[in-house]
C-alpha positions as CSV (number, residue, x, y, z in Angstrom):
1,X,-4.9,17.7,-16.6
2,X,-3.2,14.3,-16.1
3,X,-1.7,14.4,-19.6
4,X,-0.2,17.9,-19.2
5,X,1.0,17.7,-15.6
6,X,2.2,14.1,-15.3
7,X,2.6,13.0,-18.9
8,X,-0.1,10.3,-18.9
9,X,-2.2,8.9,-21.8
10,X,-5.3,8.6,-19.6
11,X,-6.4,8.7,-16.0
12,X,-4.9,6.1,-13.7
13,X,-6.6,4.8,-10.5
14,X,-10.0,4.8,-12.1
15,X,-13.0,4.3,-9.8
16,X,-14.7,1.8,-12.2
17,X,-13.4,-1.7,-13.0
18,X,-10.9,-1.3,-15.8
19,X,-9.8,-4.5,-17.5
20,X,-7.1,-2.6,-19.5
21,X,-5.4,-1.9,-16.2
22,X,-5.9,-5.3,-14.8
23,X,-3.2,-6.3,-12.3
24,X,-2.6,-10.1,-12.2
25,X,-2.7,-10.5,-8.4
26,X,-2.4,-14.0,-7.1
27,X,-5.9,-14.2,-5.7
28,X,-7.4,-12.8,-8.9
29,X,-5.5,-15.1,-11.2
30,X,-6.5,-18.1,-9.1
31,X,-10.2,-17.1,-9.1
32,X,-10.2,-16.6,-12.9
33,X,-8.6,-20.0,-13.5
34,X,-11.2,-21.7,-11.2
35,X,-14.1,-20.0,-12.9
36,X,-12.9,-20.8,-16.4
37,X,-12.5,-24.4,-15.5
38,X,-16.1,-24.4,-14.1
39,X,-17.5,-23.0,-17.3
40,X,-15.6,-25.6,-19.5
41,X,-16.8,-28.4,-17.2
42,X,-20.5,-27.3,-17.6
43,X,-21.1,-26.5,-14.0
44,X,-24.7,-25.3,-13.5
45,X,-24.2,-22.7,-10.7
46,X,-20.9,-20.9,-9.8
47,X,-20.2,-18.5,-7.0
48,X,-17.6,-15.8,-6.7
49,X,-17.4,-13.9,-3.4
50,X,-15.1,-11.3,-1.8
51,X,-15.1,-8.4,0.6
52,X,-15.9,-4.9,-0.7
53,X,-13.2,-3.5,-2.9
54,X,-11.3,-6.8,-3.5
55,X,-12.1,-6.7,-7.3
56,X,-15.0,-9.1,-7.8
57,X,-16.5,-7.1,-10.7
58,X,-13.2,-6.6,-12.3
59,X,-12.5,-10.4,-12.2
60,X,-16.0,-11.1,-13.6
61,X,-15.4,-8.7,-16.5
62,X,-11.9,-10.1,-17.2
63,X,-13.4,-13.6,-17.2
64,X,-16.0,-12.6,-19.8
65,X,-13.3,-11.2,-22.1
66,X,-11.5,-14.5,-22.1
67,X,-14.3,-16.4,-23.8
68,X,-14.7,-17.1,-27.5
69,X,-17.8,-16.5,-29.5
70,X,-19.2,-19.9,-28.5
71,X,-20.0,-18.5,-25.0
72,X,-22.7,-15.8,-25.1
73,X,-22.6,-13.7,-21.9
74,X,-25.4,-11.8,-20.1
75,X,-24.2,-9.4,-17.5
76,X,-26.7,-8.1,-15.0
77,X,-25.3,-5.3,-12.8
78,X,-28.6,-4.3,-11.1
79,X,-29.5,-7.2,-8.9
80,X,-32.2,-5.3,-6.9
81,X,-35.0,-7.5,-8.3
82,X,-37.6,-9.1,-6.1
83,X,-39.7,-10.8,-8.9
84,X,-38.9,-13.5,-11.3
85,X,-40.4,-11.5,-14.1
86,X,-38.0,-8.6,-13.4
87,X,-35.1,-11.0,-13.7
88,X,-36.3,-12.5,-17.0
89,X,-37.0,-9.1,-18.5
90,X,-33.5,-8.0,-17.6
91,X,-32.0,-11.0,-19.3
92,X,-34.0,-10.4,-22.4
93,X,-33.0,-6.7,-22.4
94,X,-29.3,-7.7,-22.3
95,X,-29.8,-10.1,-25.1
96,X,-31.3,-7.4,-27.2
97,X,-34.7,-9.1,-27.3
98,X,-38.2,-7.6,-26.7
99,X,-39.0,-7.5,-23.0
100,X,-41.6,-4.9,-22.3
101,X,-45.2,-5.9,-21.5
102,X,-44.4,-9.6,-21.2
103,X,-45.9,-11.8,-18.5
104,X,-43.6,-13.9,-16.4
105,X,-44.3,-17.1,-18.3
106,X,-44.0,-15.5,-21.7
107,X,-40.7,-13.9,-20.6
108,X,-39.4,-17.3,-19.3
109,X,-40.3,-19.0,-22.6
110,X,-38.6,-16.2,-24.6
111,X,-35.3,-16.6,-22.6
112,X,-35.5,-20.4,-22.9
113,X,-36.2,-20.3,-26.6
114,X,-33.3,-17.9,-27.3
115,X,-30.8,-20.0,-25.2
116,X,-31.8,-23.3,-26.8
117,X,-31.5,-21.8,-30.3
118,X,-28.0,-20.5,-29.5
119,X,-27.1,-24.0,-28.1
120,X,-28.2,-25.6,-31.4
121,X,-25.8,-23.3,-33.1
122,X,-22.9,-24.7,-31.0
123,X,-22.8,-22.3,-28.1
124,X,-24.0,-21.7,-24.6
125,X,-25.2,-18.8,-22.5
126,X,-23.5,-17.6,-19.3
127,X,-25.7,-15.4,-17.1
128,X,-23.5,-13.3,-14.7
129,X,-25.3,-11.6,-11.8
130,X,-23.2,-8.9,-10.0
131,X,-24.1,-7.9,-6.4
132,X,-26.0,-11.2,-6.1
133,X,-26.3,-10.9,-2.4
134,X,-29.2,-8.6,-3.0
135,X,-31.2,-11.3,-4.8
136,X,-34.5,-12.5,-3.4
137,X,-34.6,-16.3,-2.6
138,X,-37.4,-16.7,-5.3
139,X,-35.1,-15.2,-7.9
140,X,-32.2,-17.5,-6.8
141,X,-34.5,-20.4,-7.4
142,X,-35.5,-19.1,-10.8
143,X,-31.8,-18.9,-11.7
144,X,-31.4,-22.5,-10.6
145,X,-34.3,-23.6,-12.9
146,X,-32.8,-21.8,-15.8
147,X,-29.4,-23.5,-15.2
148,X,-31.2,-26.8,-15.6
149,X,-31.6,-26.1,-19.3
150,X,-29.2,-28.4,-21.2
151,X,-28.9,-30.5,-24.3
152,X,-27.4,-33.8,-25.2
153,X,-23.8,-32.4,-25.2
154,X,-23.8,-30.0,-22.3
155,X,-25.4,-27.0,-20.7
156,X,-27.4,-24.4,-22.6
157,X,-27.4,-22.0,-19.6
158,X,-24.8,-21.5,-16.8
159,X,-25.1,-19.0,-14.0
160,X,-22.3,-17.1,-12.2
161,X,-23.2,-15.2,-9.1
162,X,-20.9,-12.5,-7.8
163,X,-21.4,-11.0,-4.4
164,X,-20.3,-10.3,-0.9
165,X,-19.7,-13.2,1.5
166,X,-23.1,-12.7,3.1
167,X,-24.7,-14.5,0.2
168,X,-23.2,-17.7,1.7
169,X,-25.5,-17.3,4.7
170,X,-28.5,-16.4,2.5
171,X,-28.3,-19.6,0.6
172,X,-28.4,-21.7,3.7
173,X,-32.2,-21.3,3.9
174,X,-34.0,-24.6,3.9
175,X,-35.9,-23.6,0.8
176,X,-32.7,-23.3,-1.2
177,X,-31.5,-26.9,-0.5
178,X,-31.7,-27.8,-4.2
179,X,-29.8,-24.6,-5.1
180,X,-26.9,-25.5,-2.8
181,X,-26.7,-29.0,-4.3
182,X,-26.1,-27.5,-7.7
183,X,-23.6,-24.9,-6.4
184,X,-20.5,-27.0,-6.7
185,X,-17.8,-24.3,-7.4
186,X,-17.2,-21.5,-5.0
187,X,-14.3,-19.0,-5.7
188,X,-13.3,-16.4,-3.1
189,X,-11.2,-13.3,-3.5
190,X,-8.7,-12.3,-0.8
191,X,-7.0,-9.0,-0.3
192,X,-3.7,-8.4,-2.1
193,X,-0.6,-9.8,-0.7
194,X,1.5,-7.2,1.2
195,X,4.3,-7.3,-1.4
196,X,1.7,-6.8,-4.2
197,X,0.4,-3.4,-3.1
198,X,3.3,-1.3,-4.4
199,X,3.4,-3.3,-7.6
200,X,-0.3,-2.7,-8.0
201,X,0.1,1.1,-7.7
202,X,3.0,1.2,-10.1
203,X,1.1,-1.0,-12.6
204,X,-1.7,1.5,-12.7
205,X,0.7,4.3,-13.6
206,X,2.4,2.1,-16.2
207,X,-1.0,1.2,-17.7
208,X,-1.7,5.0,-18.1
209,X,1.6,5.6,-19.9
210,X,3.5,7.0,-17.0
211,X,6.8,6.3,-15.2
212,X,6.2,5.3,-11.5
213,X,9.6,6.5,-10.4
214,X,8.9,10.0,-11.7
215,X,5.2,9.9,-10.8
216,X,5.6,9.0,-7.1
217,X,7.8,11.2,-4.8
218,X,9.9,9.9,-2.0
219,X,8.0,7.9,0.7
220,X,4.7,8.3,-1.1
221,X,4.2,4.6,-1.8
222,X,4.9,3.8,1.8
223,X,2.3,6.4,3.0
224,X,-0.4,5.1,0.6
225,X,0.1,1.4,1.3
226,X,0.3,1.9,5.0
227,X,-3.1,3.8,5.0
228,X,-4.9,1.7,2.4
229,X,-3.7,-1.7,3.4
230,X,-4.2,-4.5,0.8
231,X,-7.5,-3.4,-0.6
232,X,-7.4,-2.5,-4.3
233,X,-10.3,-0.1,-4.2
234,X,-8.9,1.9,-1.2
235,X,-5.4,1.9,-2.8
236,X,-7.0,3.4,-6.0
237,X,-9.0,6.0,-4.0
238,X,-6.0,7.3,-2.0
239,X,-3.7,7.4,-5.0
240,X,-6.3,9.2,-7.1
241,X,-7.0,11.9,-4.5
242,X,-3.2,12.3,-3.9
243,X,-2.7,12.9,-7.6
244,X,-5.5,15.4,-7.7
245,X,-4.1,17.3,-4.8
246,X,-0.6,17.3,-6.3
247,X,-2.0,18.7,-9.6
248,X,-3.9,21.4,-7.7
249,X,-0.7,22.3,-5.9
250,X,1.1,22.5,-9.3
251,X,3.5,19.7,-8.3
252,X,5.4,17.7,-10.9
253,X,4.9,14.5,-9.0
254,X,2.7,13.1,-6.3
255,X,4.7,14.2,-3.2
256,X,4.5,13.1,0.4
257,X,2.4,16.1,1.4
258,X,-0.3,15.3,-1.1
259,X,-0.3,11.7,0.0
260,X,-0.7,12.6,3.7
261,X,-3.5,15.1,2.9
262,X,-5.3,12.5,0.8
263,X,-5.0,10.0,3.6
264,X,-6.4,12.6,6.1
265,X,-9.3,13.6,3.8
266,X,-10.4,10.0,3.4
267,X,-10.4,9.4,7.1
268,X,-7.4,7.1,7.1
269,X,-4.8,7.6,9.8
270,X,-2.0,5.0,9.8
271,X,-0.1,6.8,12.5
272,X,-3.1,6.5,14.9
273,X,-3.6,2.9,14.0
274,X,0.1,2.1,14.7
275,X,-0.1,3.8,18.1
276,X,-3.2,1.9,19.0
277,X,-1.6,-1.4,18.0
278,X,1.5,-0.7,20.1
279,X,-0.7,0.3,23.1
280,X,-2.6,-3.0,22.8
281,X,0.5,-5.1,22.9
282,X,1.2,-6.8,26.3
283,X,4.1,-5.5,28.3
284,X,6.5,-8.5,28.7
285,X,9.1,-6.9,30.9
286,X,10.2,-3.6,32.4
287,X,13.6,-2.1,31.7
288,X,15.2,-1.0,35.0
289,X,17.6,2.0,35.1
290,X,21.2,1.0,35.4
291,X,21.8,2.2,39.0
292,X,23.6,0.5,41.7
293,X,20.6,-0.3,43.9
294,X,18.8,-2.0,41.0
295,X,21.7,-4.5,40.4
296,X,20.7,-8.0,41.4
297,X,23.4,-9.3,43.8
298,X,24.0,-13.0,44.5
299,X,22.7,-14.4,47.7
300,X,25.3,-14.4,50.6
301,X,26.7,-17.8,51.8
302,X,25.0,-19.4,54.7
303,X,27.9,-18.9,57.2
304,X,28.9,-15.5,56.0
305,X,27.5,-12.3,57.6
306,X,25.4,-10.2,55.3
307,X,27.2,-7.5,53.3
308,X,26.7,-3.8,54.2
309,X,25.0,-1.5,51.8
310,X,27.5,0.8,50.1
311,X,26.2,4.3,50.6
312,X,28.8,6.2,48.5
313,X,31.9,5.9,46.5
314,X,34.9,4.2,48.2
315,X,38.0,6.3,49.2
316,X,41.6,5.2,48.2
317,X,44.1,5.3,51.1
318,X,47.8,5.0,50.5
319,X,49.5,2.4,52.8
320,X,53.3,2.5,53.3
321,X,55.1,-0.4,51.7
322,X,51.9,-1.9,50.4
323,X,49.2,-1.8,47.6
324,X,46.5,0.8,47.4
325,X,43.6,0.0,49.7
326,X,40.0,0.8,49.0
327,X,38.2,1.9,52.2
328,X,34.5,2.8,52.4
329,X,33.1,5.7,54.4
330,X,32.0,3.9,57.5
331,X,35.2,1.9,57.7
332,X,37.2,5.2,57.3
333,X,35.4,6.7,60.2
334,X,36.2,3.7,62.3
335,X,39.9,3.8,61.4
336,X,40.2,7.5,62.2
337,X,38.6,6.9,65.6
338,X,41.0,4.1,66.4
339,X,44.0,6.2,65.3
340,X,43.0,9.0,67.6
341,X,42.7,6.7,70.5
342,X,46.2,5.2,69.9
343,X,47.9,8.6,69.7
344,X,46.6,9.7,73.0
345,X,46.3,13.3,74.4
346,X,49.9,14.3,73.8
347,X,49.6,13.5,70.1
348,X,46.5,15.6,69.6
349,X,46.8,19.2,68.3
350,X,45.6,22.1,70.4
Protein backbone atom coordinates (compact mmCIF):
# COMPACT_ATOMS: atom_id res chain seq x y z
CA UNK A 1 0.00 0.00 0.00
CA UNK A 2 2.91 2.37 0.66
CA UNK A 3 4.20 1.97 -2.89
CA UNK A 4 0.87 2.70 -4.59
CA UNK A 5 -0.41 5.44 -2.29
CA UNK A 6 2.75 7.39 -1.48
CA UNK A 7 5.19 6.27 -4.17
CA UNK A 8 7.70 4.63 -1.80
CA UNK A 9 10.11 1.79 -2.48
CA UNK A 10 9.57 0.28 0.93
CA UNK A 11 8.01 1.00 4.28
CA UNK A 12 9.51 3.93 6.22
CA UNK A 13 9.38 4.32 10.02
CA UNK A 14 10.08 0.64 10.58
CA UNK A 15 9.69 -0.70 14.13
CA UNK A 16 12.94 -2.69 13.94
CA UNK A 17 16.48 -1.26 13.82
CA UNK A 18 17.18 -0.50 10.16
CA UNK A 19 20.78 0.37 9.32
CA UNK A 20 19.78 1.22 5.74
CA UNK A 21 17.77 4.16 7.16
CA UNK A 22 20.38 5.13 9.72
CA UNK A 23 20.23 8.84 10.54
CA UNK A 24 23.62 10.25 11.61
CA UNK A 25 22.44 12.06 14.72
CA UNK A 26 25.16 13.75 16.74
CA UNK A 27 24.80 11.44 19.75
CA UNK A 28 24.83 8.29 17.59
CA UNK A 29 27.89 9.37 15.62
CA UNK A 30 29.79 10.22 18.80
CA UNK A 31 28.95 6.84 20.35
CA UNK A 32 30.01 4.89 17.25
CA UNK A 33 33.30 6.77 17.11
CA UNK A 34 34.02 6.06 20.78
CA UNK A 35 33.16 2.36 20.43
CA UNK A 36 35.27 1.93 17.30
CA UNK A 37 38.24 3.45 19.07
CA UNK A 38 37.74 1.13 22.04
CA UNK A 39 37.75 -1.92 19.76
CA UNK A 40 40.93 -0.77 18.00
CA UNK A 41 42.60 -0.12 21.36
CA UNK A 42 41.83 -3.67 22.58
CA UNK A 43 39.66 -2.62 25.51
CA UNK A 44 38.36 -5.69 27.35
CA UNK A 45 34.88 -4.55 28.42
CA UNK A 46 32.87 -1.77 26.77
CA UNK A 47 29.47 -0.39 27.74
CA UNK A 48 26.81 1.42 25.70
CA UNK A 49 23.77 2.75 27.57
CA UNK A 50 20.74 4.87 26.74
CA UNK A 51 17.11 5.36 27.65
CA UNK A 52 14.47 3.26 25.85
CA UNK A 53 14.03 4.24 22.22
CA UNK A 54 17.23 6.24 21.84
CA UNK A 55 18.71 3.80 19.28
CA UNK A 56 21.10 1.54 21.22
CA UNK A 57 20.47 -1.56 19.11
CA UNK A 58 20.69 0.44 15.88
CA UNK A 59 24.05 1.89 16.93
CA UNK A 60 25.34 -1.57 17.85
CA UNK A 61 24.31 -3.00 14.46
CA UNK A 62 25.79 -0.03 12.63
CA UNK A 63 29.01 -0.55 14.56
CA UNK A 64 29.19 -4.21 13.56
CA UNK A 65 28.80 -3.30 9.89
CA UNK A 66 31.84 -1.02 10.09
CA UNK A 67 34.33 -3.82 10.83
CA UNK A 68 36.43 -5.73 8.36
CA UNK A 69 36.78 -9.48 8.27
CA UNK A 70 39.47 -9.41 10.94
CA UNK A 71 36.78 -8.74 13.57
CA UNK A 72 34.41 -11.65 14.04
CA UNK A 73 31.21 -10.60 15.77
CA UNK A 74 28.79 -12.48 18.01
CA UNK A 75 25.46 -10.74 18.61
CA UNK A 76 23.33 -12.02 21.49
CA UNK A 77 19.88 -10.42 21.44
CA UNK A 78 18.34 -12.60 24.16
CA UNK A 79 20.06 -11.69 27.41
CA UNK A 80 17.60 -13.47 29.72
CA UNK A 81 20.22 -16.02 30.77
CA UNK A 82 20.85 -16.82 34.41
CA UNK A 83 23.46 -19.53 33.95
CA UNK A 84 26.94 -19.38 32.52
CA UNK A 85 26.25 -22.50 30.49
CA UNK A 86 23.32 -20.78 28.76
CA UNK A 87 25.58 -17.87 27.79
CA UNK A 88 28.31 -20.14 26.43
CA UNK A 89 25.83 -22.20 24.43
CA UNK A 90 24.36 -19.01 22.94
CA UNK A 91 27.85 -17.92 21.82
CA UNK A 92 28.53 -21.29 20.24
CA UNK A 93 25.18 -21.19 18.46
CA UNK A 94 25.91 -17.76 16.96
CA UNK A 95 29.34 -19.00 15.83
CA UNK A 96 27.69 -21.92 14.08
CA UNK A 97 29.35 -24.50 16.35
CA UNK A 98 27.81 -27.49 18.17
CA UNK A 99 26.22 -26.39 21.45
CA UNK A 100 23.56 -28.88 22.51
CA UNK A 101 24.21 -31.31 25.35
CA UNK A 102 27.49 -29.69 26.43
CA UNK A 103 28.41 -29.18 30.04
CA UNK A 104 29.44 -25.73 31.20
CA UNK A 105 33.15 -26.52 31.18
CA UNK A 106 33.05 -28.22 27.79
CA UNK A 107 31.12 -25.28 26.33
CA UNK A 108 33.65 -22.84 27.81
CA UNK A 109 36.56 -24.78 26.29
CA UNK A 110 34.79 -24.84 22.92
CA UNK A 111 34.33 -21.04 22.94
CA UNK A 112 37.93 -20.48 24.04
CA UNK A 113 39.35 -22.86 21.43
CA UNK A 114 37.35 -21.23 18.59
CA UNK A 115 38.38 -17.70 19.58
CA UNK A 116 42.06 -18.60 19.98
CA UNK A 117 42.08 -20.28 16.60
CA UNK A 118 40.58 -17.19 14.98
CA UNK A 119 43.16 -15.05 16.78
CA UNK A 120 45.99 -17.17 15.36
CA UNK A 121 44.58 -16.40 11.93
CA UNK A 122 44.95 -12.66 12.58
CA UNK A 123 41.52 -11.76 13.92
CA UNK A 124 39.63 -11.24 17.13
CA UNK A 125 36.10 -11.94 18.35
CA UNK A 126 33.73 -9.23 19.57
CA UNK A 127 30.83 -10.47 21.72
CA UNK A 128 27.92 -7.99 21.76
CA UNK A 129 25.18 -8.56 24.33
CA UNK A 130 22.02 -6.52 23.79
CA UNK A 131 19.63 -5.79 26.69
CA UNK A 132 22.56 -6.48 28.99
CA UNK A 133 20.77 -4.99 32.01
CA UNK A 134 18.97 -8.35 32.31
CA UNK A 135 22.20 -10.30 32.85
CA UNK A 136 22.79 -12.11 36.12
CA UNK A 137 25.93 -11.03 38.04
CA UNK A 138 27.43 -14.50 37.55
CA UNK A 139 27.01 -14.14 33.78
CA UNK A 140 28.67 -10.73 33.86
CA UNK A 141 31.61 -12.27 35.66
CA UNK A 142 31.78 -15.02 33.02
CA UNK A 143 31.99 -12.38 30.31
CA UNK A 144 34.82 -10.69 32.19
CA UNK A 145 36.75 -13.94 32.31
CA UNK A 146 36.23 -14.48 28.58
CA UNK A 147 37.52 -10.97 27.87
CA UNK A 148 40.78 -11.93 29.61
CA UNK A 149 41.60 -14.20 26.68
CA UNK A 150 44.42 -12.55 24.76
CA UNK A 151 47.57 -13.24 22.85
CA UNK A 152 50.96 -11.62 22.49
CA UNK A 153 49.68 -8.94 20.11
CA UNK A 154 46.27 -8.11 21.54
CA UNK A 155 42.89 -9.33 22.65
CA UNK A 156 41.33 -12.52 21.36
CA UNK A 157 37.91 -11.66 22.84
CA UNK A 158 36.29 -8.29 23.55
CA UNK A 159 32.85 -7.74 25.07
CA UNK A 160 30.39 -4.93 24.34
CA UNK A 161 27.38 -4.64 26.64
CA UNK A 162 24.34 -2.69 25.43
CA UNK A 163 21.60 -1.85 27.93
CA UNK A 164 19.52 0.61 29.87
CA UNK A 165 21.19 2.97 32.36
CA UNK A 166 20.11 0.72 35.22
CA UNK A 167 23.01 -1.60 34.41
CA UNK A 168 25.28 1.10 35.84
CA UNK A 169 23.71 0.47 39.25
CA UNK A 170 23.85 -3.31 38.85
CA UNK A 171 27.61 -3.39 38.31
CA UNK A 172 28.20 -1.45 41.53
CA UNK A 173 27.84 -4.71 43.48
CA UNK A 174 30.92 -5.53 45.57
CA UNK A 175 31.23 -8.90 43.81
CA UNK A 176 31.74 -7.10 40.48
CA UNK A 177 34.71 -4.97 41.57
CA UNK A 178 37.02 -6.70 39.10
CA UNK A 179 34.43 -6.24 36.37
CA UNK A 180 34.29 -2.48 36.99
CA UNK A 181 38.08 -2.22 36.84
CA UNK A 182 38.09 -3.71 33.34
CA UNK A 183 35.18 -1.54 32.19
CA UNK A 184 37.14 1.47 30.98
CA UNK A 185 34.95 2.76 28.14
CA UNK A 186 31.35 3.84 28.69
CA UNK A 187 29.35 5.41 25.87
CA UNK A 188 25.93 6.94 26.45
CA UNK A 189 23.18 7.84 23.99
CA UNK A 190 21.14 10.99 24.52
CA UNK A 191 17.84 11.94 22.84
CA UNK A 192 18.00 13.68 19.49
CA UNK A 193 18.69 17.38 19.46
CA UNK A 194 15.56 19.46 18.93
CA UNK A 195 16.65 20.59 15.47
CA UNK A 196 17.32 16.97 14.43
CA UNK A 197 13.77 15.68 14.90
CA UNK A 198 12.35 17.05 11.64
CA UNK A 199 15.51 16.03 9.79
CA UNK A 200 15.12 12.52 11.21
CA UNK A 201 11.56 12.13 9.91
CA UNK A 202 12.42 13.52 6.49
CA UNK A 203 15.44 11.20 6.31
CA UNK A 204 13.23 8.16 6.86
CA UNK A 205 11.01 9.18 3.94
CA UNK A 206 14.03 9.85 1.73
CA UNK A 207 15.50 6.46 2.60
CA UNK A 208 12.26 4.81 1.47
CA UNK A 209 12.38 6.63 -1.88
CA UNK A 210 9.82 9.32 -1.11
CA UNK A 211 9.69 13.10 -1.17
CA UNK A 212 9.18 14.57 2.34
CA UNK A 213 7.59 17.75 0.97
CA UNK A 214 4.93 15.72 -0.84
CA UNK A 215 4.63 13.06 1.88
CA UNK A 216 3.96 15.37 4.85
CA UNK A 217 1.07 17.80 4.75
CA UNK A 218 1.02 21.24 6.31
CA UNK A 219 1.83 21.36 10.05
CA UNK A 220 2.25 17.56 10.24
CA UNK A 221 5.92 17.65 11.19
CA UNK A 222 5.19 20.17 13.96
CA UNK A 223 2.38 17.98 15.31
CA UNK A 224 4.50 14.81 15.34
CA UNK A 225 7.61 16.34 16.85
CA UNK A 226 5.63 18.21 19.51
CA UNK A 227 4.01 14.94 20.63
CA UNK A 228 6.98 12.58 20.31
CA UNK A 229 9.69 14.87 21.57
CA UNK A 230 13.25 13.85 20.67
CA UNK A 231 12.91 10.07 21.02
CA UNK A 232 13.54 8.25 17.70
CA UNK A 233 11.35 5.27 18.54
CA UNK A 234 8.33 7.42 19.44
CA UNK A 235 8.88 9.59 16.37
CA UNK A 236 8.80 6.46 14.23
CA UNK A 237 5.68 5.12 15.93
CA UNK A 238 3.67 8.32 15.54
CA UNK A 239 4.73 8.86 11.92
CA UNK A 240 4.03 5.23 11.02
CA UNK A 241 0.53 5.28 12.51
CA UNK A 242 -0.23 8.62 10.88
CA UNK A 243 0.80 7.15 7.53
CA UNK A 244 -1.47 4.12 8.03
CA UNK A 245 -4.42 6.34 8.97
CA UNK A 246 -3.81 8.57 5.95
CA UNK A 247 -3.74 5.53 3.67
CA UNK A 248 -6.97 4.20 5.17
CA UNK A 249 -8.55 7.61 4.56
CA UNK A 250 -7.35 7.47 0.93
CA UNK A 251 -5.29 10.63 1.37
CA UNK A 252 -2.45 11.44 -1.00
CA UNK A 253 -0.25 12.61 1.86
CA UNK A 254 -0.08 12.38 5.63
CA UNK A 255 -2.30 15.29 6.63
CA UNK A 256 -2.77 17.05 9.96
CA UNK A 257 -5.94 15.13 10.74
CA UNK A 258 -4.13 11.78 10.46
CA UNK A 259 -1.26 13.10 12.57
CA UNK A 260 -3.56 14.32 15.35
CA UNK A 261 -5.46 11.02 15.32
CA UNK A 262 -2.19 9.07 15.57
CA UNK A 263 -1.07 11.21 18.50
CA UNK A 264 -4.40 10.62 20.23
CA UNK A 265 -4.42 6.85 19.66
CA UNK A 266 -0.92 6.54 21.10
CA UNK A 267 -1.93 8.45 24.21
CA UNK A 268 0.20 11.49 23.43
CA UNK A 269 -1.40 14.88 24.03
CA UNK A 270 0.93 17.81 23.37
CA UNK A 271 -1.87 20.33 23.93
CA UNK A 272 -2.49 19.04 27.43
CA UNK A 273 1.21 18.96 28.21
CA UNK A 274 1.55 22.56 27.05
CA UNK A 275 -1.35 23.68 29.22
CA UNK A 276 0.08 21.93 32.24
CA UNK A 277 3.48 23.53 31.71
CA UNK A 278 1.87 26.97 31.50
CA UNK A 279 -0.15 26.37 34.67
CA UNK A 280 2.95 25.29 36.51
CA UNK A 281 4.82 28.49 35.69
CA UNK A 282 4.95 31.01 38.57
CA UNK A 283 2.95 34.21 38.18
CA UNK A 284 5.48 37.03 38.20
CA UNK A 285 3.08 39.97 37.99
CA UNK A 286 -0.56 40.88 37.56
CA UNK A 287 -1.69 43.09 34.71
CA UNK A 288 -4.06 45.77 36.02
CA UNK A 289 -6.86 47.23 33.89
CA UNK A 290 -6.15 50.67 32.52
CA UNK A 291 -8.73 52.58 34.54
CA UNK A 292 -8.25 55.84 36.35
CA UNK A 293 -8.41 54.43 39.87
CA UNK A 294 -5.59 51.98 39.14
CA UNK A 295 -3.13 54.64 38.00
CA UNK A 296 -0.36 55.13 40.50
CA UNK A 297 -0.16 58.84 41.41
CA UNK A 298 2.90 60.53 42.87
CA UNK A 299 2.89 61.24 46.56
CA UNK A 300 1.77 64.84 47.40
CA UNK A 301 4.31 67.35 48.70
CA UNK A 302 4.62 67.65 52.45
CA UNK A 303 3.17 71.21 52.68
CA UNK A 304 0.45 70.69 50.09
CA UNK A 305 -3.06 69.56 50.98
CA UNK A 306 -4.06 66.16 49.61
CA UNK A 307 -5.73 66.19 46.22
CA UNK A 308 -9.42 65.36 45.94
CA UNK A 309 -10.52 62.26 44.13
CA UNK A 310 -11.96 63.06 40.71
CA UNK A 311 -15.41 61.39 40.68
CA UNK A 312 -16.31 62.17 37.05
CA UNK A 313 -15.27 63.91 33.85
CA UNK A 314 -14.49 67.68 34.17
CA UNK A 315 -16.82 70.33 32.65
CA UNK A 316 -15.51 73.10 30.39
CA UNK A 317 -16.80 76.58 31.28
CA UNK A 318 -16.34 79.59 28.97
CA UNK A 319 -14.88 82.69 30.69
CA UNK A 320 -15.23 86.14 29.16
CA UNK A 321 -11.94 87.54 27.85
CA UNK A 322 -10.03 84.50 29.09
CA UNK A 323 -9.01 80.94 28.26
CA UNK A 324 -11.24 77.90 28.65
CA UNK A 325 -11.40 76.75 32.23
CA UNK A 326 -11.80 73.13 33.36
CA UNK A 327 -14.07 72.87 36.40
CA UNK A 328 -14.87 69.62 38.21
CA UNK A 329 -18.28 68.70 39.50
CA UNK A 330 -17.87 69.68 43.15
CA UNK A 331 -16.23 72.98 42.23
CA UNK A 332 -19.07 73.70 39.75
CA UNK A 333 -21.64 73.24 42.49
CA UNK A 334 -19.71 75.59 44.78
CA UNK A 335 -19.49 78.30 42.09
CA UNK A 336 -23.22 78.07 41.28
CA UNK A 337 -24.07 78.49 44.94
CA UNK A 338 -21.81 81.52 45.23
CA UNK A 339 -23.34 83.10 42.11
CA UNK A 340 -26.87 82.72 43.44
CA UNK A 341 -25.94 84.34 46.71
CA UNK A 342 -24.38 87.32 44.91
CA UNK A 343 -27.41 87.95 42.67
CA UNK A 344 -29.74 88.22 45.60
CA UNK A 345 -33.56 87.75 45.68
CA UNK A 346 -34.30 90.31 42.92
CA UNK A 347 -32.07 88.49 40.41
CA UNK A 348 -33.75 85.13 40.92
CA UNK A 349 -36.51 83.98 38.59
CA UNK A 350 -39.94 83.27 39.93
